[in-house]
TORKOL-4160 file (C-alpha; in steps of 0.2 Angstrom, whole numbers, padded with zeros to 4 digits, m for minus):
264
<pt num="1" X="m0271" Y="m0098" Z="m0100"/>
<pt num="2" X="m0286" Y="m0106" Z="m0101"/>
<pt num="3" X="m0288" Y="m0123" Z="m0093"/>
<pt num="4" X="m0296" Y="m0138" Z="m0106"/>
<pt num="5" X="m0302" Y="m0153" Z="m0103"/>
<pt num="6" X="m0302" Y="m0165" Z="m0121"/>
<pt num="7" X="m0312" Y="m0182" Z="m0120"/>
<pt num="8" X="m0304" Y="m0195" Z="m0136"/>
<pt num="9" X="m0314" Y="m0208" Z="m0142"/>
<pt num="10" X="m0307" Y="m0223" Z="m0150"/>
<pt num="11" X="m0319" Y="m0230" Z="m0164"/>
<pt num="12" X="m0318" Y="m0244" Z="m0177"/>
<pt num="13" X="m0320" Y="m0241" Z="m0198"/>
<pt num="14" X="m0331" Y="m0251" Z="m0207"/>
<pt num="15" X="m0313" Y="m0260" Z="m0209"/>
<pt num="16" X="m0308" Y="m0265" Z="m0192"/>
<pt num="17" X="m0297" Y="m0250" Z="m0190"/>
<pt num="18" X="m0295" Y="m0239" Z="m0172"/>
<pt num="19" X="m0297" Y="m0220" Z="m0176"/>
<pt num="20" X="m0299" Y="m0208" Z="m0165"/>
<pt num="21" X="m0316" Y="m0195" Z="m0164"/>
<pt num="22" X="m0312" Y="m0178" Z="m0154"/>
<pt num="23" X="m0325" Y="m0167" Z="m0151"/>
<pt num="24" X="m0313" Y="m0152" Z="m0151"/>
<pt num="25" X="m0305" Y="m0160" Z="m0167"/>
<pt num="26" X="m0323" Y="m0158" Z="m0173"/>
<pt num="27" X="m0327" Y="m0144" Z="m0169"/>
<pt num="28" X="m0312" Y="m0133" Z="m0176"/>
<pt num="29" X="m0313" Y="m0143" Z="m0192"/>
<pt num="30" X="m0331" Y="m0138" Z="m0195"/>
<pt num="31" X="m0336" Y="m0131" Z="m0212"/>
<pt num="32" X="m0339" Y="m0115" Z="m0216"/>
<pt num="33" X="m0358" Y="m0117" Z="m0218"/>
<pt num="34" X="m0357" Y="m0117" Z="m0198"/>
<pt num="35" X="m0343" Y="m0102" Z="m0196"/>
<pt num="36" X="m0354" Y="m0096" Z="m0185"/>
<pt num="37" X="m0359" Y="m0109" Z="m0173"/>
<pt num="38" X="m0351" Y="m0108" Z="m0157"/>
<pt num="39" X="m0346" Y="m0125" Z="m0146"/>
<pt num="40" X="m0365" Y="m0125" Z="m0139"/>
<pt num="41" X="m0374" Y="m0122" Z="m0157"/>
<pt num="42" X="m0361" Y="m0134" Z="m0167"/>
<pt num="43" X="m0364" Y="m0149" Z="m0154"/>
<pt num="44" X="m0385" Y="m0148" Z="m0153"/>
<pt num="45" X="m0388" Y="m0145" Z="m0167"/>
<pt num="46" X="m0379" Y="m0156" Z="m0180"/>
<pt num="47" X="m0375" Y="m0171" Z="m0179"/>
<pt num="48" X="m0362" Y="m0183" Z="m0188"/>
<pt num="49" X="m0367" Y="m0194" Z="m0202"/>
<pt num="50" X="m0356" Y="m0205" Z="m0215"/>
<pt num="51" X="m0354" Y="m0199" Z="m0234"/>
<pt num="52" X="m0362" Y="m0212" Z="m0241"/>
<pt num="53" X="m0366" Y="m0208" Z="m0261"/>
<pt num="54" X="m0365" Y="m0195" Z="m0273"/>
<pt num="55" X="m0382" Y="m0190" Z="m0270"/>
<pt num="56" X="m0377" Y="m0184" Z="m0253"/>
<pt num="57" X="m0368" Y="m0168" Z="m0262"/>
<pt num="58" X="m0380" Y="m0165" Z="m0274"/>
<pt num="59" X="m0395" Y="m0167" Z="m0261"/>
<pt num="60" X="m0384" Y="m0153" Z="m0250"/>
<pt num="61" X="m0380" Y="m0141" Z="m0265"/>
<pt num="62" X="m0398" Y="m0141" Z="m0269"/>
<pt num="63" X="m0403" Y="m0137" Z="m0252"/>
<pt num="64" X="m0389" Y="m0124" Z="m0252"/>
<pt num="65" X="m0393" Y="m0114" Z="m0268"/>
<pt num="66" X="m0414" Y="m0116" Z="m0261"/>
<pt num="67" X="m0418" Y="m0128" Z="m0277"/>
<pt num="68" X="m0422" Y="m0143" Z="m0268"/>
<pt num="69" X="m0442" Y="m0149" Z="m0270"/>
<pt num="70" X="m0455" Y="m0159" Z="m0259"/>
<pt num="71" X="m0447" Y="m0160" Z="m0240"/>
<pt num="72" X="m0437" Y="m0148" Z="m0231"/>
<pt num="73" X="m0418" Y="m0155" Z="m0234"/>
<pt num="74" X="m0406" Y="m0157" Z="m0219"/>
<pt num="75" X="m0392" Y="m0145" Z="m0221"/>
<pt num="76" X="m0375" Y="m0157" Z="m0225"/>
<pt num="77" X="m0359" Y="m0149" Z="m0222"/>
<pt num="78" X="m0343" Y="m0157" Z="m0224"/>
<pt num="79" X="m0329" Y="m0156" Z="m0213"/>
<pt num="80" X="m0313" Y="m0146" Z="m0218"/>
<pt num="81" X="m0300" Y="m0155" Z="m0228"/>
<pt num="82" X="m0286" Y="m0156" Z="m0213"/>
<pt num="83" X="m0300" Y="m0167" Z="m0204"/>
<pt num="84" X="m0291" Y="m0186" Z="m0202"/>
<pt num="85" X="m0312" Y="m0190" Z="m0208"/>
<pt num="86" X="m0317" Y="m0176" Z="m0221"/>
<pt num="87" X="m0318" Y="m0190" Z="m0236"/>
<pt num="88" X="m0329" Y="m0202" Z="m0222"/>
<pt num="89" X="m0339" Y="m0192" Z="m0213"/>
<pt num="90" X="m0352" Y="m0177" Z="m0211"/>
<pt num="91" X="m0362" Y="m0161" Z="m0200"/>
<pt num="92" X="m0382" Y="m0164" Z="m0202"/>
<pt num="93" X="m0390" Y="m0151" Z="m0198"/>
<pt num="94" X="m0408" Y="m0156" Z="m0186"/>
<pt num="95" X="m0423" Y="m0148" Z="m0187"/>
<pt num="96" X="m0423" Y="m0132" Z="m0179"/>
<pt num="97" X="m0440" Y="m0138" Z="m0166"/>
<pt num="98" X="m0428" Y="m0152" Z="m0161"/>
<pt num="99" X="m0428" Y="m0154" Z="m0140"/>
<pt num="100" X="m0410" Y="m0160" Z="m0141"/>
<pt num="101" X="m0400" Y="m0154" Z="m0124"/>
<pt num="102" X="m0382" Y="m0151" Z="m0119"/>
<pt num="103" X="m0372" Y="m0161" Z="m0109"/>
<pt num="104" X="m0359" Y="m0157" Z="m0100"/>
<pt num="105" X="m0347" Y="m0167" Z="m0092"/>
<pt num="106" X="m0334" Y="m0163" Z="m0077"/>
<pt num="107" X="m0328" Y="m0149" Z="m0068"/>
<pt num="108" X="m0343" Y="m0135" Z="m0063"/>
<pt num="109" X="m0341" Y="m0118" Z="m0071"/>
<pt num="110" X="m0334" Y="m0106" Z="m0061"/>
<pt num="111" X="m0346" Y="m0093" Z="m0054"/>
<pt num="112" X="m0346" Y="m0074" Z="m0060"/>
<pt num="113" X="m0347" Y="m0067" Z="m0044"/>
<pt num="114" X="m0332" Y="m0074" Z="m0036"/>
<pt num="115" X="m0318" Y="m0060" Z="m0039"/>
<pt num="116" X="m0303" Y="m0074" Z="m0039"/>
<pt num="117" X="m0313" Y="m0084" Z="m0051"/>
<pt num="118" X="m0320" Y="m0071" Z="m0063"/>
<pt num="119" X="m0305" Y="m0072" Z="m0077"/>
<pt num="120" X="m0308" Y="m0089" Z="m0077"/>
<pt num="121" X="m0325" Y="m0088" Z="m0081"/>
<pt num="122" X="m0325" Y="m0073" Z="m0095"/>
<pt num="123" X="m0313" Y="m0087" Z="m0101"/>
<pt num="124" X="m0325" Y="m0101" Z="m0099"/>
<pt num="125" X="m0337" Y="m0091" Z="m0108"/>
<pt num="126" X="m0330" Y="m0084" Z="m0121"/>
<pt num="127" X="m0325" Y="m0102" Z="m0127"/>
<pt num="128" X="m0341" Y="m0109" Z="m0123"/>
<pt num="129" X="m0352" Y="m0096" Z="m0133"/>
<pt num="130" X="m0341" Y="m0087" Z="m0144"/>
<pt num="131" X="m0339" Y="m0095" Z="m0161"/>
<pt num="132" X="m0318" Y="m0099" Z="m0164"/>
<pt num="133" X="m0308" Y="m0112" Z="m0169"/>
<pt num="134" X="m0291" Y="m0108" Z="m0166"/>
<pt num="135" X="m0293" Y="m0107" Z="m0146"/>
<pt num="136" X="m0276" Y="m0094" Z="m0140"/>
<pt num="137" X="m0283" Y="m0082" Z="m0156"/>
<pt num="138" X="m0301" Y="m0083" Z="m0159"/>
<pt num="139" X="m0307" Y="m0077" Z="m0142"/>
<pt num="140" X="m0298" Y="m0061" Z="m0137"/>
<pt num="141" X="m0283" Y="m0050" Z="m0146"/>
<pt num="142" X="m0267" Y="m0053" Z="m0137"/>
<pt num="143" X="m0266" Y="m0038" Z="m0126"/>
<pt num="144" X="m0282" Y="m0037" Z="m0120"/>
<pt num="145" X="m0289" Y="m0047" Z="m0106"/>
<pt num="146" X="m0303" Y="m0060" Z="m0102"/>
<pt num="147" X="m0314" Y="m0049" Z="m0091"/>
<pt num="148" X="m0314" Y="m0034" Z="m0104"/>
<pt num="149" X="m0316" Y="m0046" Z="m0120"/>
<pt num="150" X="m0329" Y="m0053" Z="m0110"/>
<pt num="151" X="m0339" Y="m0035" Z="m0110"/>
<pt num="152" X="m0339" Y="m0034" Z="m0128"/>
<pt num="153" X="m0347" Y="m0050" Z="m0131"/>
<pt num="154" X="m0360" Y="m0045" Z="m0119"/>
<pt num="155" X="m0363" Y="m0030" Z="m0126"/>
<pt num="156" X="m0369" Y="m0037" Z="m0141"/>
<pt num="157" X="m0371" Y="m0055" Z="m0136"/>
<pt num="158" X="m0392" Y="m0063" Z="m0144"/>
<pt num="159" X="m0408" Y="m0065" Z="m0126"/>
<pt num="160" X="m0403" Y="m0083" Z="m0130"/>
<pt num="161" X="m0383" Y="m0083" Z="m0124"/>
<pt num="162" X="m0389" Y="m0071" Z="m0111"/>
<pt num="163" X="m0400" Y="m0085" Z="m0105"/>
<pt num="164" X="m0388" Y="m0099" Z="m0106"/>
<pt num="165" X="m0377" Y="m0086" Z="m0095"/>
<pt num="166" X="m0391" Y="m0085" Z="m0084"/>
<pt num="167" X="m0392" Y="m0103" Z="m0080"/>
<pt num="168" X="m0376" Y="m0106" Z="m0078"/>
<pt num="169" X="m0375" Y="m0095" Z="m0065"/>
<pt num="170" X="m0392" Y="m0102" Z="m0056"/>
<pt num="171" X="m0384" Y="m0119" Z="m0052"/>
<pt num="172" X="m0370" Y="m0107" Z="m0042"/>
<pt num="173" X="m0387" Y="m0099" Z="m0034"/>
<pt num="174" X="m0395" Y="m0117" Z="m0029"/>
<pt num="175" X="m0379" Y="m0125" Z="m0023"/>
<pt num="176" X="m0376" Y="m0109" Z="m0011"/>
<pt num="177" X="m0396" Y="m0107" Z="m0007"/>
<pt num="178" X="m0394" Y="m0126" Z="0000"/>
<pt num="179" X="m0377" Y="m0125" Z="0008"/>
<pt num="180" X="m0385" Y="m0110" Z="0019"/>
<pt num="181" X="m0402" Y="m0121" Z="0023"/>
<pt num="182" X="m0392" Y="m0136" Z="0029"/>
<pt num="183" X="m0382" Y="m0126" Z="0042"/>
<pt num="184" X="m0394" Y="m0115" Z="0048"/>
<pt num="185" X="m0403" Y="m0132" Z="0051"/>
<pt num="186" X="m0389" Y="m0139" Z="0059"/>
<pt num="187" X="m0387" Y="m0122" Z="0068"/>
<pt num="188" X="m0404" Y="m0120" Z="0075"/>
<pt num="189" X="m0402" Y="m0139" Z="0082"/>
<pt num="190" X="m0387" Y="m0133" Z="0092"/>
<pt num="191" X="m0394" Y="m0119" Z="0098"/>
<pt num="192" X="m0410" Y="m0128" Z="0103"/>
<pt num="193" X="m0403" Y="m0141" Z="0112"/>
<pt num="194" X="m0389" Y="m0128" Z="0123"/>
<pt num="195" X="m0406" Y="m0117" Z="0125"/>
<pt num="196" X="m0415" Y="m0132" Z="0132"/>
<pt num="197" X="m0400" Y="m0134" Z="0145"/>
<pt num="198" X="m0401" Y="m0117" Z="0149"/>
<pt num="199" X="m0420" Y="m0117" Z="0154"/>
<pt num="200" X="m0418" Y="m0132" Z="0164"/>
<pt num="201" X="m0404" Y="m0122" Z="0174"/>
<pt num="202" X="m0415" Y="m0106" Z="0178"/>
<pt num="203" X="m0429" Y="m0117" Z="0184"/>
<pt num="204" X="m0417" Y="m0127" Z="0196"/>
<pt num="205" X="m0412" Y="m0111" Z="0203"/>
<pt num="206" X="m0427" Y="m0100" Z="0204"/>
<pt num="207" X="m0442" Y="m0114" Z="0204"/>
<pt num="208" X="m0451" Y="m0106" Z="0191"/>
<pt num="209" X="m0458" Y="m0114" Z="0178"/>
<pt num="210" X="m0450" Y="m0120" Z="0159"/>
<pt num="211" X="m0451" Y="m0106" Z="0145"/>
<pt num="212" X="m0454" Y="m0114" Z="0130"/>
<pt num="213" X="m0440" Y="m0112" Z="0114"/>
<pt num="214" X="m0452" Y="m0110" Z="0098"/>
<pt num="215" X="m0447" Y="m0112" Z="0081"/>
<pt num="216" X="m0449" Y="m0093" Z="0079"/>
<pt num="217" X="m0437" Y="m0089" Z="0093"/>
<pt num="218" X="m0422" Y="m0100" Z="0083"/>
<pt num="219" X="m0427" Y="m0094" Z="0070"/>
<pt num="220" X="m0423" Y="m0076" Z="0071"/>
<pt num="221" X="m0409" Y="m0079" Z="0081"/>
<pt num="222" X="m0402" Y="m0088" Z="0065"/>
<pt num="223" X="m0407" Y="m0075" Z="0056"/>
<pt num="224" X="m0398" Y="m0061" Z="0068"/>
<pt num="225" X="m0381" Y="m0071" Z="0064"/>
<pt num="226" X="m0373" Y="m0060" Z="0050"/>
<pt num="227" X="m0362" Y="m0072" Z="0045"/>
<pt num="228" X="m0350" Y="m0070" Z="0028"/>
<pt num="229" X="m0347" Y="m0079" Z="0013"/>
<pt num="230" X="m0327" Y="m0084" Z="0022"/>
<pt num="231" X="m0335" Y="m0089" Z="0038"/>
<pt num="232" X="m0349" Y="m0100" Z="0028"/>
<pt num="233" X="m0332" Y="m0109" Z="0017"/>
<pt num="234" X="m0323" Y="m0109" Z="0037"/>
<pt num="235" X="m0340" Y="m0119" Z="0044"/>
<pt num="236" X="m0341" Y="m0129" Z="0027"/>
<pt num="237" X="m0322" Y="m0134" Z="0031"/>
<pt num="238" X="m0325" Y="m0139" Z="0049"/>
<pt num="239" X="m0342" Y="m0149" Z="0044"/>
<pt num="240" X="m0330" Y="m0158" Z="0030"/>
<pt num="241" X="m0315" Y="m0161" Z="0042"/>
<pt num="242" X="m0328" Y="m0169" Z="0054"/>
<pt num="243" X="m0335" Y="m0180" Z="0043"/>
<pt num="244" X="m0319" Y="m0187" Z="0035"/>
<pt num="245" X="m0313" Y="m0190" Z="0053"/>
<pt num="246" X="m0297" Y="m0180" Z="0050"/>
<pt num="247" X="m0297" Y="m0177" Z="0066"/>
<pt num="248" X="m0304" Y="m0191" Z="0076"/>
<pt num="249" X="m0290" Y="m0189" Z="0092"/>
<pt num="250" X="m0281" Y="m0206" Z="0086"/>
<pt num="251" X="m0264" Y="m0194" Z="0088"/>
<pt num="252" X="m0264" Y="m0183" Z="0103"/>
<pt num="253" X="m0280" Y="m0174" Z="0111"/>
<pt num="254" X="m0294" Y="m0176" Z="0103"/>
<pt num="255" X="m0300" Y="m0162" Z="0091"/>
<pt num="256" X="m0309" Y="m0149" Z="0097"/>
<pt num="257" X="m0315" Y="m0130" Z="0090"/>
<pt num="258" X="m0305" Y="m0118" Z="0097"/>
<pt num="259" X="m0316" Y="m0107" Z="0111"/>
<pt num="260" X="m0311" Y="m0090" Z="0113"/>
<pt num="261" X="m0303" Y="m0084" Z="0131"/>
<pt num="262" X="m0310" Y="m0076" Z="0144"/>
<pt num="263" X="m0312" Y="m0059" Z="0143"/>
<pt num="264" X="m0311" Y="m0056" Z="0126"/>
């Protein structure tokens, strides 16, 4: 089952009555002329206005039939009759050259390269990029898997749709790159301190000159650490625990990272 999070807004009409506004309801009850719009297209390329006169109906009809003269008319589309504001509100198409961008609020979309999250990723992308009215019925047949349905969708996806998918994944790639860089820097600093201490001991034991630890040496050492994804997650968890002072020594012995037993 695809989890959804919906925001409902309260607003007052011209008579002071409180009504609700839900983007999910607005999308599900869109007019037939917007039948091929996915969620992104719908909220980026249209906006809501009042139905203020009979002239709106005549103007929209003329535009749809190609009989409008003068400046291009923005298409006006009524909600379906089941919408709470079907008689007072309608959607209007933006100019094709507009620069409106979507703003996604809430949790991030899942990445496409995490096996455990891939079914949720497929369901989320279908919900976002495939037109639908009934979420439970229109995204895929009941017996088809989310992975298979998403594969079928990709087979006929437009170039613009694939660009959106790449943009969503780009966020995860940037985040992972930042995490790897941060941990590499911290590891390099720790190794530098350890190496400097070792060189001091060597100088005292052998009386030789202190060797210099270069940035190139540290970079090569960090690069040689073949850390897997699970180990990265483990390192992040340790750092998060330290920052949160979960193991601050207030009860029992102070928290220390486990050391491998000698001889292993």
